C-alpha positions as CSV (number, residue, x, y, z in Angstrom):
1,X,0.0,0.0,0.0
2,X,1.7,3.2,-1.1
3,X,-0.8,5.5,0.6
4,X,0.2,5.5,4.3
5,X,-2.1,7.3,6.8
6,X,-0.2,9.5,9.3
7,X,-2.2,10.4,12.3
8,X,-1.4,13.3,14.6
9,X,-3.0,15.0,17.6
10,X,-4.5,18.4,16.6
11,X,-2.8,21.3,18.3
12,X,-3.5,24.3,16.0
13,X,-6.4,26.0,14.4
14,X,-5.0,25.2,11.0
15,X,-5.0,21.5,11.8
16,X,-8.5,21.7,13.2
17,X,-9.6,23.4,9.9
18,X,-8.3,20.3,8.1
19,X,-10.4,18.1,10.4
20,X,-13.4,20.2,9.6
21,X,-12.7,19.9,5.9
22,X,-13.0,16.1,6.2
23,X,-16.1,16.4,8.4
24,X,-17.8,18.8,6.0
25,X,-17.1,16.5,3.1
26,X,-18.5,13.4,4.9
27,X,-21.2,14.6,7.2
28,X,-22.5,17.8,5.5
29,X,-22.1,17.2,1.7
30,X,-22.3,13.4,1.7
31,X,-24.9,12.7,4.5
32,X,-26.8,16.0,4.5
33,X,-26.2,17.1,8.1
34,X,-26.5,20.8,8.6
35,X,-23.4,22.9,9.4
36,X,-25.2,24.0,12.7
37,X,-25.6,20.3,13.7
38,X,-22.1,19.3,12.7
39,X,-19.9,22.0,14.1
40,X,-20.3,22.8,17.8
41,X,-18.6,24.4,20.8
42,X,-16.0,21.5,20.9
43,X,-14.7,22.5,17.5
44,X,-12.9,25.7,18.5
45,X,-9.2,26.5,18.5
46,X,-7.4,23.7,20.3
47,X,-5.2,26.3,22.2
48,X,-8.3,27.5,24.1
49,X,-11.0,24.7,23.8
50,X,-10.1,22.0,26.2
51,X,-13.4,20.1,26.2
52,X,-12.3,17.8,23.3
53,X,-9.2,16.6,21.5
54,X,-9.1,15.8,17.8
55,X,-6.9,13.6,15.7
56,X,-6.2,14.2,12.0
57,X,-5.1,11.6,9.5
58,X,-3.3,12.6,6.4
59,X,-2.4,10.6,3.3
60,X,0.4,12.1,1.2
61,X,-0.1,15.3,3.2
62,X,-3.8,15.6,2.4
63,X,-6.5,15.6,5.2
64,X,-8.1,12.2,4.9
65,X,-9.6,11.1,8.2
66,X,-10.5,12.5,11.6
67,X,-12.3,11.9,14.9
68,X,-12.6,13.6,18.3
69,X,-12.7,12.6,21.9
70,X,-14.9,14.7,24.2
71,X,-13.1,15.2,27.5
72,X,-15.9,16.9,29.4
73,X,-18.1,14.1,30.6
74,X,-20.1,13.6,33.8
75,X,-18.5,11.8,36.7
76,X,-19.3,8.1,36.5
77,X,-19.9,8.1,32.8
78,X,-17.7,7.3,29.8
79,X,-15.8,9.8,27.6
80,X,-17.4,10.1,24.2
81,X,-15.9,9.6,20.8
82,X,-17.6,11.2,17.8
83,X,-17.2,12.9,14.4
84,X,-15.2,9.9,13.1
85,X,-14.9,10.4,9.3
86,X,-12.9,9.1,6.4
87,X,-13.0,10.7,3.0
88,X,-15.2,8.6,0.7
89,X,-12.6,7.6,-1.8
90,X,-10.3,6.4,1.0
91,X,-12.7,4.1,2.8
92,X,-12.0,0.4,3.2
93,X,-8.2,0.8,3.8
94,X,-8.3,0.6,7.7
95,X,-8.1,4.4,8.2
96,X,-11.2,4.5,10.3
97,X,-9.7,1.8,12.6
98,X,-6.5,3.8,12.8
99,X,-8.4,6.9,13.9
100,X,-10.3,5.0,16.5
101,X,-7.1,3.3,17.8
102,X,-5.5,6.8,18.1
103,X,-8.4,8.2,20.0
104,X,-8.6,5.2,22.3
105,X,-4.8,5.6,23.0
106,X,-5.4,9.2,23.9
107,X,-8.2,8.1,26.3
108,X,-5.9,5.5,27.9
109,X,-3.2,8.1,28.4
110,X,-5.7,10.1,30.4
111,X,-6.8,7.1,32.5
112,X,-10.3,7.2,31.1
113,X,-12.1,4.0,32.1
114,X,-14.5,3.7,29.1
115,X,-15.7,5.2,25.9
116,X,-19.2,5.7,24.6
117,X,-20.1,6.5,21.0
118,X,-23.2,6.9,19.0
119,X,-22.8,4.8,15.9
120,X,-24.7,5.2,12.7
121,X,-26.5,1.9,12.1
122,X,-24.4,1.0,9.0
123,X,-21.2,1.4,11.1
124,X,-22.2,-0.9,14.1
125,X,-20.3,-3.9,12.8
126,X,-17.2,-1.7,12.3
127,X,-17.3,-0.6,15.9
128,X,-18.1,-4.2,17.1
129,X,-14.9,-5.2,15.4
130,X,-13.1,-2.8,17.8
131,X,-14.8,-4.3,20.8
132,X,-17.7,-1.9,21.3
133,X,-21.0,-3.3,22.5
134,X,-24.3,-1.9,21.3
135,X,-26.9,-0.9,23.9
136,X,-30.3,0.7,24.0
137,X,-32.8,1.6,21.3
138,X,-32.2,3.1,17.9
139,X,-32.5,6.9,17.9
140,X,-32.2,9.8,15.4
141,X,-29.3,12.2,15.5
142,X,-29.3,14.8,12.7
143,X,-32.0,12.7,10.9
144,X,-29.7,9.6,10.8
145,X,-30.4,6.4,12.8
146,X,-27.9,5.7,15.5
147,X,-27.3,3.4,18.4
148,X,-25.1,3.9,21.5
149,X,-22.1,1.7,22.0
150,X,-19.6,1.2,24.8
151,X,-16.1,0.0,25.3
152,X,-14.3,-0.5,28.6
153,X,-10.7,0.4,28.5
């Protein structure tokens, strides 16, 4: 495979903008989520917004995959992974798994006991392959069917 994904922790506004480029392509243009639903208070300058951390995956220098870990979570609950996205033309190469493993490593470094995510129904088997267990009923988020999933770290 000539196209290697390089994942880094986002530390600058410029890197966050690259994450948002991927998310806009996947969630807004491809899936029809509105900008207001997709971009929120956790998506500000990493120098000042401490409620989340983002990872950025690049292939040959181009933004290709992303995800975020919300660090503000109620005591006794899990941290939350979300906004995991891979550019459409690059799917099926293990890049989503690499993003998830990078986010999980960040959680472990912070002694986070578990992770919850809200999986789109088509992605449940992907997350099950990473050890997540589905729970609860199907619900709508941004007009897309989801189900909550958990992983103990």
